[in-house]
N, C-alpha and C positions, 0 to 999 in steps of 0.2 A: 178720703174717699177713694175707692178702687175703681179703676177704669179698665175696660176690655175693648180690644180692637174688634169691631163688628163688620167692617167692610173695607176693602181696598179699592179706592176709586182709581180710574185710569189717569186722571189728571186733576189739577186744582179746580177746574170748572165743575167737573162732576162732583167733587168732594163738597164744594160750597153749595151746589144745588141740593145735594142730599142733606147737608147741614140745615138748609132752609126748610126742607120737608120735615125734618125731625123737630125743628123749632115750632112749626105749626102744631105739633102734638105735645108741645111743652117739654120736649126732651133736649136738654143741652148736650152738645157734643164738642169734642176737641179734634183738631186736625193735626196729624203728625206728618211732617214732610211737605207741608203746604208751600213753604218758601223756597223749596229746592228748584222750582221751575225757572228761577232767575239764572240758574247755571246751565241752561239748555245748551247743548253742544259740548259741554265739559263732562256730562254724566251719561251713563247708559240709559236707554229708554225706560227700563223698569224703575229707575230711580225717581222718575217723575210721578210715580204712583203715590197716592196720598192715603194714609190710614185714617179711618174715622173711629174715634173712641167714644164710648158712652159709659156712664156710671153703671155699675153692676145691678143696681136696683131697677134700671130701665131696660135690661137685656131682653126680656120676653117681648115687651111691647115693641122695642126697636127691631127685633128679628122679624116680627110680623110685618112691620112697615117696609123693611128692606126686601122681604120675600115678595110683597105686592109690587114694589118698585121693579124688581128683576123680572117678574112675570109680565108686567106692562111693557118692558123693553122687548121681551121675546115675542109677545103677541103683536107688537106694532111692526115687526119686520114683514115687508111685503114678499110675496113669492111670485115666481113666474106664473103668468096667467094669460088667458085669451081675452081680448077685448069683447065686451058685450055688444058693441056696435058693428065693428068691421071684422071681428074674429082674428085679428093679427095677434101674434104672440107679444106680450108686454113683459120685458125682462124685469126682474125684481128690483133693479136699480132705478126703474122709472115709476113715478107715481101715477101717471096717466098714459094713455095710448100714444106712442110716438107717431102713429099714422094719422089718426083722426082727432086726437085730443080728448077723447072720452075718458072719464075717470073710472 
């Protein structure tokens, strides 16, 4: 069977999370570099990235799932906004208003 790298996860946690998502859709995947995290401190940061591979027969389905995953990550990021209750500026790093607690 031929496998193709479909995604480069930032770390082992993200790679295993995505592997679980793919498993829900009955897509088996392999992780390449998953065990390198035990060498933290010895390796450069980009060496902690984990490649996710799937069989070529599942490429189209997998790419759609990963596209949705990436879109959800992008859409979940908060932006600076004004509180609807007290009108204070809420920085993007806050989930709710720092002044009055309104979400």
